[in-house]
ROGU-815616 format. One line per 10 residues: for each residue x, y, z of N, C-alpha, C, O. Coordinates in steps of 0.2 Angstrom, whole numbers, padded with zeros to 4 digits, always signed. Example, Ala and Ser with C-alpha at 12.3 -4.5 7.8 and 13.67 -1.06 7.14 Angstrom:
+0066,-0028,+0039,+0062,-0022,+0039,+0066,-0016,+0039,+0071,-0017,+0042 | +0064,-0011,+0035,+0068,-0005,+0036,+0064,+0000,+0039,+0067,+0006,+0040
This chain:
+0227,+0198,-1163,+0231,+0201,-1157,+0235,+0207,-1159,+0236,+0212,-1156 | +0238,+0207,-1166,+0242,+0212,-1168,+0237,+0218,-1169,+0239,+0224,-1168 | +0231,+0217,-1172,+0226,+0223,-1173,+0225,+0226,-1166,+0224,+0232,-1166 | +0224,+0222,-1161,+0222,+0225,-1154,+0228,+0229,-1152,+0227,+0235,-1149 | +0234,+0227,-1153,+0240,+0231,-1150,+0241,+0237,-1154,+0243,+0242,-1152 | +0239,+0237,-1161,+0240,+0243,-1165,+0235,+0248,-1164,+0235,+0254,-1167 | +0229,+0246,-1161,+0224,+0251,-1160,+0226,+0256,-1155,+0231,+0256,-1151 | +0222,+0262,-1155,+0224,+0267,-1150,+0221,+0266,-1143,+0218,+0261,-1142 | +0224,+0269,-1138,+0222,+0268,-1131,+0215,+0268,-1130,+0212,+0264,-1126 | +0211,+0273,-1133,+0204,+0273,-1133,+0200,+0267,-1135,+0196,+0265,-1132
+0203,+0265,-1141,+0200,+0259,-1144,+0201,+0253,-1140,+0196,+0249,-1139 | +0207,+0252,-1137,+0208,+0246,-1133,+0204,+0247,-1127,+0201,+0241,-1125 | +0203,+0253,-1124,+0199,+0253,-1118,+0192,+0251,-1120,+0188,+0248,-1116 | +0189,+0254,-1125,+0182,+0252,-1127,+0181,+0245,-1128,+0176,+0242,-1126 | +0186,+0241,-1132,+0186,+0234,-1133,+0186,+0230,-1126,+0182,+0226,-1125 | +0190,+0232,-1122,+0191,+0229,-1115,+0184,+0230,-1111,+0182,+0225,-1108 | +0182,+0236,-1112,+0175,+0238,-1108,+0170,+0233,-1111,+0165,+0231,-1107 | +0170,+0233,-1117,+0164,+0229,-1121,+0165,+0221,-1119,+0160,+0218,-1117 | +0171,+0219,-1119,+0172,+0212,-1117,+0170,+0211,-1109,+0167,+0206,-1108 | +0172,+0216,-1105,+0170,+0215,-1098,+0162,+0215,-1097,+0160,+0211,-1093
+0159,+0219,-1101,+0152,+0220,-1101,+0149,+0213,-1103,+0144,+0211,-1100 | +0151,+0211,-1108,+0149,+0204,-1111,+0150,+0199,-1106,+0145,+0194,-1105 | +0155,+0198,-1103,+0157,+0193,-1098,+0152,+0194,-1092,+0150,+0189,-1089 | +0151,+0200,-1090,+0146,+0202,-1084,+0139,+0199,-1086,+0136,+0196,-1081 | +0137,+0201,-1092,+0130,+0199,-1094,+0130,+0191,-1094,+0125,+0188,-1092 | +0135,+0188,-1097,+0135,+0181,-1097,+0135,+0178,-1090,+0131,+0173,-1089 | +0139,+0180,-1086,+0139,+0178,-1079,+0132,+0179,-1075,+0130,+0174,-1072 | +0129,+0185,-1077,+0122,+0186,-1074,+0117,+0181,-1076,+0113,+0179,-1072 | +0118,+0179,-1083,+0113,+0174,-1085,+0114,+0167,-1083,+0109,+0163,-1082 | +0120,+0165,-1083,+0122,+0158,-1082,+0123,+0156,-1074,+0122,+0151,-1072
+0124,+0161,-1070,+0125,+0160,-1063,+0119,+0157,-1059,+0121,+0152,-1056 | +0113,+0159,-1061,+0108,+0155,-1057,+0107,+0148,-1059,+0104,+0144,-1055 | +0109,+0146,-1065,+0109,+0139,-1067,+0115,+0135,-1064,+0114,+0130,-1062 | +0121,+0138,-1064,+0126,+0135,-1061,+0126,+0134,-1054,+0129,+0129,-1051 | +0123,+0139,-1050,+0123,+0138,-1043,+0120,+0132,-1040,+0121,+0130,-1034 | +0115,+0129,-1044,+0112,+0124,-1042,+0116,+0117,-1041,+0114,+0113,-1038 | +0121,+0117,-1045,+0126,+0111,-1045,+0129,+0110,-1039,+0128,+0104,-1036 | +0133,+0115,-1036,+0135,+0113,-1029,+0130,+0112,-1024,+0131,+0108,-1019 | +0124,+0115,-1024,+0119,+0113,-1019,+0117,+0106,-1020,+0115,+0103,-1015 | +0117,+0103,-1026,+0115,+0096,-1026,+0120,+0091,-1022,+0118,+0085,-1021
+0126,+0094,-1021,+0131,+0089,-1017,+0131,+0091,-1009,+0135,+0089,-1006 | +0126,+0095,-1007,+0126,+0097,-1000,+0125,+0091,-0996,+0120,+0088,-0997 | +0128,+0091,-0991,+0127,+0086,-0986,+0122,+0087,-0981,+0120,+0082,-0977 | +0119,+0093,-0980,+0114,+0095,-0976,+0107,+0093,-0979,+0107,+0090,-0984 | +0102,+0095,-0975,+0095,+0093,-0977,+0092,+0099,-0980,+0086,+0099,-0982 | +0095,+0105,-0981,+0092,+0111,-0984,+0096,+0113,-0990,+0102,+0112,-0990 | +0093,+0118,-0994,+0097,+0121,-0999,+0100,+0127,-0996,+0097,+0133,-0997 | +0106,+0127,-0993,+0109,+0133,-0990,+0116,+0133,-0992,+0119,+0128,-0994 | +0118,+0139,-0992,+0126,+0141,-0992,+0128,+0144,-0986,+0124,+0148,-0983 | +0134,+0142,-0983,+0139,+0138,-0986,+0136,+0131,-0985,+0132,+0129,-0981
+0139,+0126,-0989,+0138,+0119,-0989,+0139,+0116,-0982,+0145,+0118,-0979 | +0135,+0112,-0980,+0137,+0108,-0973,+0141,+0102,-0974,+0143,+0099,-0969 | +0143,+0101,-0980,+0147,+0095,-0982,+0146,+0093,-0989,+0141,+0095,-0992 | +0150,+0088,-0991,+0150,+0086,-0998,+0147,+0079,-0998,+0150,+0075,-0994 | +0142,+0077,-1001,+0139,+0071,-1001,+0135,+0069,-1007,+0133,+0074,-1011 | +0134,+0063,-1009,+0130,+0061,-1015,+0123,+0058,-1012,+0120,+0054,-1016 | +0121,+0059,-1006,+0115,+0056,-1003,+0109,+0058,-1007,+0104,+0054,-1008 | +0109,+0064,-1010,+0103,+0067,-1014,+0103,+0063,-1021,+0097,+0062,-1023 | +0108,+0062,-1024,+0108,+0058,-1030,+0106,+0051,-1028,+0102,+0048,-1032 | +0108,+0048,-1023,+0106,+0041,-1021,+0098,+0041,-1020,+0095,+0036,-1021
+0096,+0046,-1016,+0089,+0047,-1015,+0085,+0048,-1021,+0079,+0045,-1022 | +0088,+0051,-1026,+0084,+0053,-1032,+0083,+0046,-1036,+0078,+0044,-1038 | +0088,+0042,-1036,+0088,+0036,-1040,+0085,+0030,-1036,+0083,+0025,-1039 | +0084,+0031,-1030,+0080,+0026,-1026,+0073,+0027,-1025,+0069,+0023,-1023 | +0071,+0033,-1027,+0064,+0035,-1026,+0060,+0033,-1032,+0062,+0034,-1038 | +0054,+0029,-1031,+0050,+0027,-1036,+0047,+0032,-1040,+0046,+0032,-1046 | +0045,+0038,-1037,+0042,+0043,-1040,+0046,+0047,-1045,+0045,+0048,-1051 | +0053,+0048,-1043,+0058,+0051,-1047,+0059,+0046,-1053,+0060,+0049,-1059 | +0060,+0040,-1052,+0062,+0035,-1057,+0056,+0035,-1062,+0058,+0034,-1068 | +0050,+0035,-1060,+0045,+0035,-1065,+0045,+0041,-1069,+0043,+0041,-1075
+0046,+0047,-1066,+0046,+0053,-1069,+0052,+0053,-1075,+0051,+0055,-1080 | +0058,+0050,-1073,+0063,+0050,-1077,+0062,+0045,-1083,+0063,+0047,-1089 | +0058,+0040,-1082,+0056,+0035,-1087,+0051,+0038,-1092,+0052,+0038,-1098 | +0046,+0042,-1089,+0041,+0045,-1093,+0044,+0050,-1097,+0043,+0051,-1103 | +0049,+0054,-1094,+0052,+0060,-1098,+0056,+0057,-1104,+0055,+0060,-1110 | +0060,+0052,-1103,+0064,+0049,-1109,+0059,+0046,-1114,+0060,+0047,-1120 | +0054,+0042,-1112,+0050,+0039,-1116,+0046,+0044,-1121,+0046,+0044,-1127 | +0043,+0049,-1117,+0039,+0055,-1121,+0044,+0059,-1126,+0042,+0060,-1131 | +0050,+0060,-1123,+0055,+0064,-1127,+0057,+0060,-1133,+0058,+0063,-1139 | +0059,+0054,-1133,+0061,+0050,-1138,+0055,+0049,-1144,+0056,+0050,-1150
+0049,+0048,-1141,+0043,+0047,-1146,+0042,+0054,-1149,+0041,+0054,-1155 | +0042,+0059,-1145,+0041,+0066,-1148,+0047,+0068,-1154,+0045,+0070,-1159 | +0053,+0066,-1152,+0058,+0067,-1157,+0057,+0064,-1163,+0058,+0067,-1169 | +0055,+0057,-1163,+0054,+0053,-1169,+0049,+0056,-1173,+0049,+0057,-1179 | +0043,+0058,-1170,+0037,+0060,-1174,+0038,+0067,-1176,+0037,+0069,-1182 | +0041,+0072,-1172,+0042,+0079,-1174,+0047,+0079,-1179,+0047,+0083,-1184 | +0053,+0075,-1179,+0058,+0075,-1184,+0055,+0073,-1191,+0057,+0076,-1196 | +0051,+0068,-1191,+0048,+0066,-1197,+0044,+0071,-1200,+0044,+0072,-1206 | +0039,+0073,-1196,+0034,+0078,-1199,+0037,+0085,-1201,+0036,+0088,-1206 | +0042,+0087,-1196,+0045,+0093,-1198,+0050,+0093,-1204,+0050,+0098,-1208
+0053,+0088,-1205,+0057,+0087,-1211,+0053,+0087,-1217,+0055,+0090,-1222 | +0047,+0083,-1217,+0043,+0083,-1223,+0040,+0090,-1224,+0039,+0092,-1230 | +0038,+0093,-1219,+0035,+0100,-1220,+0040,+0105,-1223,+0039,+0109,-1227 | +0047,+0105,-1220,+0052,+0109,-1223,+0053,+0108,-1230,+0054,+0113,-1234 | +0053,+0101,-1232,+0055,+0100,-1239,+0049,+0102,-1244,+0050,+0105,-1249 | +0043,+0101,-1241,+0037,+0103,-1245,+0037,+0111,-1246,+0035,+0113,-1251 | +0038,+0115,-1240,+0038,+0122,-1241,+0044,+0124,-1246,+0043,+0130,-1249 | +0049,+0121,-1246,+0054,+0123,-1251,+0052,+0123,-1258,+0055,+0127,-1262 | +0047,+0119,-1260,+0044,+0119,-1267,+0039,+0124,-1268,+0036,+0125,-1273 | +0037,+0128,-1263,+0031,+0133,-1263,+0034,+0139,-1266,+0039,+0141,-1265
+0029,+0143,-1269,+0031,+0150,-1271,+0032,+0154,-1265,+0030,+0153,-1260 | +0035,+0160,-1266,+0037,+0165,-1261,+0032,+0166,-1256,+0033,+0165,-1250 | +0026,+0169,-1258,+0021,+0172,-1253,+0018,+0166,-1250,+0017,+0166,-1244 | +0016,+0160,-1253,+0013,+0155,-1250,+0018,+0151,-1245,+0016,+0149,-1240 | +0024,+0151,-1247,+0029,+0148,-1243,+0030,+0152,-1236,+0030,+0149,-1231 | +0030,+0159,-1237,+0030,+0163,-1231,+0024,+0162,-1226,+0024,+0161,-1220 | +0018,+0161,-1229,+0012,+0160,-1226,+0012,+0154,-1222,+0010,+0153,-1216 | +0014,+0148,-1226,+0014,+0142,-1223,+0019,+0141,-1217,+0018,+0138,-1212 | +0025,+0145,-1218,+0030,+0145,-1213,+0027,+0148,-1206,+0028,+0146,-1201 | +0024,+0154,-1207,+0021,+0157,-1201,+0015,+0153,-1198,+0015,+0153,-1192
+0012,+0149,-1202,+0007,+0145,-1199,+0010,+0139,-1195,+0008,+0137,-1189 | +0015,+0136,-1198,+0018,+0130,-1195,+0022,+0132,-1188,+0022,+0129,-1183 | +0025,+0138,-1188,+0029,+0141,-1183,+0025,+0144,-1178,+0027,+0147,-1173 | +0018,+0145,-1179,+0014,+0148,-1174,+0014,+0146,-1167,+0013,+0150,-1162 | +0015,+0139,-1166,+0015,+0137,-1159,+0021,+0140,-1155,+0021,+0140,-1149 | +0026,+0142,-1158,+0032,+0145,-1155,+0030,+0153,-1153,+0032,+0155,-1148 | +0026,+0156,-1157,+0024,+0163,-1155,+0018,+0163,-1150,+0018,+0167,-1146 | +0013,+0158,-1151,+0007,+0158,-1146,+0010,+0156,-1139,+0014,+0151,-1139 | +0008,+0159,-1134,+0010,+0157,-1127,+0008,+0150,-1126,+0002,+0147,-1128 | +0012,+0146,-1123,+0011,+0139,-1122,+0005,+0137,-1118,+0001,+0132,-1119
+0003,+0141,-1113,-0003,+0140,-1109,-0009,+0140,-1113,-0014,+0137,-1112 | -0009,+0144,-1119,-0015,+0145,-1123,-0016,+0138,-1127,-0021,+0135,-1127 | -0010,+0136,-1130,-0010,+0129,-1133,-0012,+0124,-1129,-0016,+0119,-1131 | -0009,+0124,-1122,-0011,+0118,-1118,-0018,+0118,-1116,-0021,+0113,-1115 | -0021,+0124,-1115,-0028,+0125,-1113,-0033,+0122,-1119,-0037,+0118,-1118 | -0031,+0124,-1125,-0034,+0122,-1131,-0034,+0114,-1132,-0039,+0111,-1133 | -0028,+0111,-1131,-0027,+0104,-1132,-0031,+0100,-1126,-0033,+0095,-1127 | -0031,+0103,-1120,-0035,+0100,-1115,-0042,+0099,-1117,-0045,+0094,-1116 | -0045,+0104,-1119,-0052,+0104,-1121,-0053,+0099,-1128,-0058,+0096,-1129 | -0048,+0099,-1132,-0048,+0095,-1138,-0048,+0088,-1136,-0051,+0083,-1139
-0043,+0086,-1131,-0042,+0079,-1130,-0047,+0076,-1125,-0048,+0070,-1125 | -0051,+0081,-1121,-0056,+0078,-1116,-0061,+0073,-1119,-0062,+0068,-1116 | -0064,+0075,-1125,-0069,+0071,-1128,-0067,+0064,-1130,-0070,+0059,-1131 | -0060,+0064,-1132,-0058,+0058,-1136,-0053,+0054,-1131,-0050,+0049,-1133 | -0053,+0056,-1124,-0049,+0052,-1119,-0042,+0052,-1120,-0038,+0048,-1117 | -0039,+0058,-1123,-0031,+0058,-1123,-0028,+0062,-1117,-0022,+0062,-1116 | -0033,+0065,-1113,-0030,+0068,-1107,-0027,+0062,-1102,-0030,+0057,-1102 | -0022,+0064,-1098,-0020,+0059,-1093,-0017,+0053,-1097,-0018,+0047,-1095 | -0014,+0054,-1102,-0011,+0048,-1106,-0004,+0050,-1109,-0003,+0056,-1111 | +0000,+0045,-1110,+0007,+0046,-1113,+0006,+0048,-1121,+0009,+0053,-1123
+0001,+0045,-1125,+0000,+0047,-1132,-0002,+0055,-1132,+0000,+0058,-1136 | -0006,+0057,-1127,-0008,+0064,-1127,-0002,+0068,-1126,-0002,+0074,-1130 | +0002,+0067,-1122,+0008,+0071,-1120,+0013,+0071,-1126,+0016,+0076,-1128 | +0014,+0065,-1129,+0018,+0065,-1135,+0015,+0069,-1141,+0019,+0073,-1144 | +0009,+0069,-1142,+0006,+0073,-1147,+0006,+0080,-1146,+0008,+0085,-1150 | +0005,+0082,-1139,+0006,+0089,-1138,+0013,+0092,-1138,+0014,+0098,-1140 | +0018,+0088,-1136,+0025,+0090,-1137,+0027,+0090,-1144,+0031,+0094,-1146 | +0024,+0086,-1148,+0025,+0086,-1155,+0023,+0093,-1158,+0026,+0096,-1162 | +0017,+0095,-1156,+0015,+0102,-1158,+0020,+0107,-1157,+0021,+0112,-1161 | +0023,+0107,-1151,+0028,+0112,-1149,+0035,+0111,-1152,+0038,+0116,-1154
+0036,+0105,-1154,+0043,+0103,-1157,+0044,+0104,-1164,+0049,+0105,-1167 | +0038,+0103,-1168,+0039,+0103,-1175,+0041,+0109,-1178,+0045,+0109,-1182 | +0039,+0115,-1175,+0042,+0122,-1178,+0050,+0122,-1178,+0053,+0125,-1182 | +0053,+0119,-1172,+0060,+0120,-1172,+0063,+0115,-1177,+0068,+0117,-1180 | +0060,+0109,-1178,+0063,+0105,-1184,+0062,+0109,-1190,+0067,+0108,-1194 | +0056,+0112,-1192,+0055,+0115,-1198,+0060,+0120,-1199,+0063,+0121,-1205 | +0062,+0124,-1194,+0066,+0130,-1195,+0073,+0128,-1196,+0077,+0130,-1201 | +0076,+0123,-1193,+0083,+0120,-1194,+0083,+0117,-1200,+0088,+0118,-1204 | +0079,+0112,-1202,+0079,+0109,-1209,+0078,+0114,-1214,+0082,+0113,-1219 | +0074,+0119,-1214,+0073,+0124,-1219,+0080,+0128,-1220,+0081,+0129,-1226
+0083,+0129,-1215,+0089,+0133,-1215,+0095,+0129,-1219,+0099,+0131,-1223 | +0095,+0122,-1217,+0099,+0118,-1221,+0098,+0117,-1228,+0102,+0117,-1232 | +0091,+0117,-1230,+0089,+0116,-1237,+0091,+0122,-1241,+0091,+0122,-1247 | +0092,+0128,-1238,+0094,+0134,-1242,+0101,+0133,-1245,+0102,+0136,-1251 | +0105,+0128,-1243,+0111,+0127,-1246,+0111,+0121,-1250,+0117,+0118,-1252 | +0105,+0118,-1251,+0105,+0111,-1255,+0103,+0113,-1262,+0099,+0117,-1263 | +0107,+0110,-1267,+0106,+0111,-1274,+0100,+0106,-1276,+0101,+0100,-1276 | +0094,+0108,-1278,+0089,+0104,-1280,+0090,+0101,-1287,+0087,+0096,-1288 | +0095,+0103,-1290,+0097,+0100,-1297,+0099,+0093,-1295,+0098,+0089,-1300 | +0102,+0092,-1290,+0104,+0085,-1288,+0098,+0080,-1288,+0098,+0074,-1291
+0092,+0082,-1285,+0086,+0078,-1286,+0083,+0078,-1293,+0081,+0072,-1294 | +0084,+0083,-1297,+0081,+0082,-1303,+0086,+0078,-1307,+0083,+0074,-1312 | +0092,+0078,-1306,+0097,+0073,-1309,+0095,+0066,-1308,+0095,+0061,-1312 | +0094,+0065,-1301,+0092,+0058,-1299,+0085,+0056,-1302,+0085,+0050,-1304 | +0080,+0060,-1303,+0074,+0059,-1306,+0075,+0057,-1313,+0072,+0052,-1316 | +0079,+0061,-1317,+0080,+0060,-1324,+0084,+0053,-1325,+0084,+0050,-1331 | +0088,+0051,-1320,+0091,+0044,-1320,+0087,+0038,-1319,+0089,+0033,-1319 | +0080,+0040,-1317,+0076,+0034,-1315,+0075,+0033,-1308,+0071,+0028,-1306 | +0078,+0037,-1304,+0077,+0035,-1296,+0070,+0037,-1294,+0068,+0043,-1295 | +0067,+0033,-1290,+0060,+0035,-1287,+0062,+0041,-1282,+0067,+0041,-1279
+0057,+0045,-1280,+0058,+0050,-1276,+0060,+0048,-1269,+0064,+0052,-1266 | +0057,+0043,-1266,+0060,+0040,-1260,+0067,+0038,-1260,+0071,+0040,-1255 | +0069,+0035,-1265,+0076,+0033,-1266,+0081,+0039,-1266,+0086,+0039,-1263 | +0078,+0044,-1270,+0083,+0050,-1271,+0083,+0053,-1265,+0089,+0056,-1263 | +0078,+0054,-1261,+0078,+0057,-1254,+0083,+0053,-1250,+0087,+0057,-1246 | +0082,+0047,-1250,+0087,+0043,-1245,+0094,+0043,-1247,+0098,+0043,-1242 | +0095,+0043,-1253,+0102,+0042,-1255,+0106,+0049,-1256,+0112,+0049,-1256 | +0102,+0054,-1258,+0105,+0060,-1260,+0104,+0066,-1255,+0108,+0069,-1252 | +0097,+0067,-1254,+0095,+0073,-1250,+0097,+0072,-1243,+0100,+0076,-1239 | +0095,+0066,-1240,+0095,+0065,-1233,+0102,+0065,-1230,+0104,+0068,-1225
+0107,+0062,-1234,+0114,+0063,-1231,+0117,+0070,-1231,+0121,+0072,-1227 | +0115,+0074,-1236,+0117,+0081,-1236,+0114,+0086,-1231,+0117,+0090,-1228 | +0107,+0084,-1229,+0104,+0089,-1225,+0104,+0085,-1218,+0100,+0088,-1213 | +0107,+0080,-1217,+0107,+0076,-1210,+0109,+0081,-1204,+0106,+0080,-1199 | +0114,+0085,-1205,+0116,+0089,-1199,+0110,+0093,-1197,+0108,+0094,-1191 | +0106,+0096,-1202,+0100,+0100,-1200,+0094,+0096,-1197,+0091,+0098,-1192 | +0093,+0090,-1200,+0088,+0085,-1197,+0090,+0083,-1190,+0086,+0083,-1186 | +0096,+0081,-1189,+0098,+0079,-1182,+0098,+0085,-1177,+0096,+0084,-1171 | +0100,+0091,-1179,+0099,+0097,-1175,+0092,+0098,-1173,+0090,+0099,-1167 | +0087,+0098,-1178,+0080,+0098,-1177,+0078,+0093,-1172,+0074,+0095,-1167
+0080,+0087,-1173,+0078,+0082,-1168,+0081,+0083,-1161,+0077,+0082,-1156 | +0087,+0086,-1160,+0089,+0087,-1154,+0085,+0093,-1150,+0084,+0093,-1144 | +0083,+0098,-1154,+0079,+0103,-1152,+0072,+0100,-1150,+0070,+0102,-1144 | +0070,+0096,-1154,+0063,+0093,-1152,+0064,+0089,-1145,+0059,+0089,-1141 | +0069,+0085,-1144,+0070,+0081,-1138,+0071,+0086,-1132,+0068,+0085,-1127 | +0074,+0092,-1133,+0075,+0097,-1127,+0068,+0100,-1126,+0067,+0101,-1120 | +0065,+0102,-1131,+0058,+0105,-1130,+0053,+0100,-1126,+0050,+0102,-1121 | +0053,+0094,-1128,+0049,+0089,-1124,+0051,+0088,-1117,+0047,+0087,-1113 | +0058,+0087,-1117,+0061,+0085,-1110,+0060,+0091,-1105,+0059,+0089,-1099 | +0060,+0097,-1107,+0060,+0102,-1103,+0052,+0105,-1102,+0052,+0110,-1098
+0048,+0103,-1105,+0041,+0105,-1105,+0038,+0104,-1098,+0038,+0099,-1095 | +0034,+0109,-1096,+0031,+0109,-1089,+0023,+0111,-1090,+0019,+0108,-1087 | +0022,+0116,-1094,+0015,+0118,-1095,+0010,+0113,-1098,+0005,+0112,-1095 | +0012,+0110,-1103,+0008,+0104,-1106,+0007,+0099,-1101,+0002,+0096,-1101 | +0012,+0097,-1097,+0012,+0092,-1092,+0007,+0094,-1087,+0003,+0089,-1084 | +0007,+0100,-1085,+0002,+0102,-1079,-0005,+0101,-1082,-0009,+0099,-1078 | -0006,+0103,-1088,-0013,+0102,-1091,-0015,+0095,-1092,-0021,+0093,-1091 | -0011,+0091,-1095,-0012,+0085,-1099,-0010,+0079,-1095,-0013,+0073,-1097 | -0005,+0079,-1090,-0003,+0073,-1087,-0006,+0071,-1081,-0009,+0076,-1077 | -0007,+0065,-1080,-0010,+0062,-1074,-0005,+0060,-1069,+0001,+0061,-1070
-0007,+0057,-1063,-0002,+0054,-1058,+0003,+0050,-1061,+0009,+0049,-1059 | +0001,+0045,-1066,+0006,+0040,-1069,+0010,+0043,-1075,+0014,+0040,-1077 | +0008,+0049,-1077,+0012,+0052,-1083,+0016,+0058,-1080,+0018,+0062,-1085 | +0018,+0058,-1074,+0023,+0064,-1072,+0029,+0063,-1075,+0032,+0058,-1076 | +0032,+0069,-1077,+0038,+0070,-1080,+0043,+0073,-1075,+0041,+0075,-1070 | +0049,+0074,-1077,+0054,+0077,-1072,+0052,+0084,-1070,+0052,+0085,-1064 | +0051,+0088,-1075,+0049,+0095,-1073,+0043,+0095,-1069,+0043,+0099,-1064 | +0038,+0091,-1071,+0032,+0091,-1067,+0033,+0089,-1060,+0030,+0091,-1055 | +0037,+0084,-1059,+0039,+0081,-1052,+0043,+0086,-1048,+0042,+0087,-1042 | +0047,+0090,-1052,+0051,+0095,-1048,+0046,+0101,-1046,+0047,+0104,-1041
+0041,+0103,-1050,+0036,+0108,-1049,+0032,+0106,-1043,+0031,+0110,-1038 | +0030,+0099,-1043,+0026,+0097,-1037,+0031,+0097,-1030,+0028,+0098,-1025 | +0037,+0095,-1031,+0042,+0095,-1026,+0043,+0101,-1023,+0043,+0102,-1016 | +0043,+0107,-1027,+0044,+0113,-1024,+0038,+0116,-1020,+0039,+0119,-1015 | +0032,+0114,-1023,+0026,+0116,-1019,+0025,+0112,-1012,+0023,+0115,-1008 | +0027,+0106,-1012,+0026,+0102,-1006,+0032,+0102,-1001,+0031,+0103,-0995 | +0038,+0101,-1004,+0044,+0101,-0999,+0050,+0102,-1003,+0051,+0098,-1008 | +0054,+0107,-1001,+0060,+0109,-1005,+0066,+0105,-1001,+0067,+0106,-0995 | +0069,+0101,-1005,+0075,+0097,-1002,+0080,+0097,-1008,+0078,+0097,-1014 | +0086,+0095,-1007,+0091,+0095,-1012,+0090,+0090,-1017,+0094,+0089,-1022
+0086,+0085,-1016,+0084,+0080,-1022,+0082,+0084,-1028,+0084,+0082,-1034 | +0079,+0089,-1027,+0077,+0093,-1033,+0083,+0096,-1036,+0083,+0097,-1042 | +0088,+0098,-1032,+0094,+0101,-1035,+0098,+0096,-1039,+0101,+0097,-1044 | +0098,+0090,-1036,+0101,+0084,-1040,+0098,+0083,-1047,+0101,+0082,-1052 | +0091,+0083,-1047,+0087,+0082,-1053,+0089,+0088,-1058,+0090,+0087,-1064 | +0089,+0094,-1055,+0091,+0100,-1059,+0098,+0100,-1062,+0099,+0102,-1068 | +0102,+0097,-1058,+0109,+0096,-1061,+0109,+0092,-1067,+0113,+0093,-1072 | +0106,+0086,-1066,+0106,+0081,-1072,+0103,+0085,-1078,+0105,+0084,-1084 | +0097,+0089,-1077,+0094,+0092,-1083,+0099,+0097,-1086,+0100,+0098,-1092 | +0103,+0101,-1082,+0108,+0106,-1084,+0113,+0102,-1088,+0115,+0104,-1094
+0116,+0097,-1086,+0121,+0093,-1089,+0118,+0090,-1096,+0122,+0091,-1101 | +0112,+0088,-1096,+0109,+0085,-1102,+0108,+0091,-1107,+0110,+0090,-1113 | +0106,+0097,-1105,+0105,+0103,-1109,+0112,+0105,-1112,+0112,+0106,-1118 | +0117,+0105,-1108,+0124,+0106,-1111,+0126,+0102,-1116,+0129,+0104,-1121 | +0125,+0095,-1115,+0127,+0090,-1120,+0123,+0091,-1127,+0126,+0090,-1132 | +0116,+0092,-1126,+0112,+0093,-1132,+0115,+0100,-1136,+0115,+0099,-1142 | +0116,+0105,-1132,+0118,+0111,-1136,+0125,+0110,-1139,+0126,+0113,-1144 | +0129,+0107,-1136,+0136,+0105,-1139,+0135,+0101,-1145,+0139,+0102,-1150 | +0131,+0096,-1145,+0130,+0092,-1151,+0127,+0097,-1156,+0129,+0096,-1162 | +0122,+0101,-1155,+0119,+0105,-1160,+0125,+0110,-1163,+0125,+0111,-1169
+0129,+0113,-1159,+0134,+0117,-1161,+0139,+0113,-1166,+0141,+0116,-1171 | +0141,+0107,-1164,+0145,+0103,-1168,+0142,+0102,-1175,+0145,+0102,-1180 | +0135,+0100,-1175,+0132,+0099,-1181,+0131,+0105,-1185,+0132,+0105,-1192 | +0130,+0111,-1182,+0130,+0117,-1186,+0137,+0118,-1189,+0137,+0120,-1195 | +0142,+0117,-1186,+0149,+0118,-1188,+0150,+0113,-1194,+0153,+0115,-1199 | +0148,+0107,-1193,+0149,+0102,-1199,+0145,+0104,-1205,+0147,+0103,-1210 | +0139,+0106,-1204,+0135,+0108,-1209,+0138,+0114,-1213,+0138,+0114,-1219 | +0141,+0119,-1210,+0144,+0125,-1213,+0150,+0122,-1217,+0151,+0125,-1223 | +0154,+0117,-1214,+0160,+0115,-1218,+0157,+0111,-1224,+0160,+0112,-1230 | +0152,+0107,-1224,+0149,+0103,-1229,+0147,+0108,-1235,+0148,+0107,-1241
+0143,+0114,-1233,+0141,+0118,-1238,+0147,+0122,-1241,+0146,+0123,-1247 | +0152,+0124,-1237,+0158,+0127,-1240,+0161,+0123,-1245,+0163,+0125,-1250 | +0162,+0116,-1243,+0166,+0112,-1248,+0161,+0110,-1254,+0164,+0110,-1259 | +0155,+0110,-1253,+0150,+0109,-1259,+0150,+0115,-1263,+0150,+0114,-1270 | +0151,+0121,-1261,+0151,+0127,-1265,+0158,+0127,-1269,+0158,+0130,-1274 | +0163,+0126,-1265,+0170,+0126,-1269,+0170,+0120,-1274,+0172,+0122,-1280 | +0167,+0115,-1273,+0166,+0110,-1278,+0162,+0112,-1284,+0164,+0110,-1290 | +0157,+0115,-1283,+0152,+0118,-1288,+0156,+0123,-1292,+0155,+0123,-1298 | +0159,+0127,-1289,+0163,+0133,-1292,+0169,+0130,-1297,+0170,+0132,-1302 | +0172,+0124,-1294,+0177,+0121,-1298,+0174,+0118,-1304,+0178,+0115,-1308
C-alpha cells in the first residue's frame, strides 16, 4: 500500500487501469458460468430473465427424475473408478520418468501427455473402433478406461512437478537401511508427494466428471452421464432442470479447484520447510 501511494500519478493510473482491465476480463470469463445459478431457481417454466419467482421446483424435479439420478450415479461411479486407476498409473509413470535420462524423459513425457494435445474427438473415434471388436462400447468399463486415457496426463504432470522438490537421497538411505522399495515408497515418498498425488486425483475426477465427447461416442442409454444427459436435454427440450444440474456441476468444480489450490499451498510450505531443514 505504501509503494502504491509513493508511486507517481501516472504509475498509479496505469496500475488502476490494469486492475480494472483484469477485473473486466475475469467478469467476462466467469459471468456466463455464474448467470446459470439464478436461472436454476426460476419459478417459471423457461430460462428467462427477469425471474418469474424463486423456487426449488427444478431441483426437486432433478432428484425425482429417474434419468437424471441414473446419470448422476453413473457420473460418480465412472469418475471415482477413473480417479483410482488414473492416480495409480499416473503416479507410477511420473516416478518412472523421474529416473530416466534427460532426452528419454522428455520423449516419454510428450508421449504420455499426448492425449491432452490431441483433440478429444480424435481419441474418442479411435477408441470407438478399438472397443467395437472386444465389446467395450456401451459399457461402464469402456468409459472408465477412456476417461483414464484423458486423466492420466494430468496426474503425471502434477506428480512430476511435486517430485522436482523431492530428495531422492531419502529413498537411497531407506534402501541402504534394508527397506524394500514398496515399503520405502509407502513410508517415505508417498507422504511427501501426497499433495501432488491428491491434486492429480482431483484433476482426474474433474476430467472424468465433465467429459462429454467420450460419452457421446462410447456410452449407451444405460451409461448416460450428467454432461451427456444435459446435452440430450438441450437438444430435446430446454427447461430449468438443466440449469439446476449445471449449478451442481459449477459448485462441485469450485470445491475441487479450492481443494487443489489448498494442496498446492500446502506442498509449497512443505517444500520450503524441507529446504530450510536441509540447509540447516
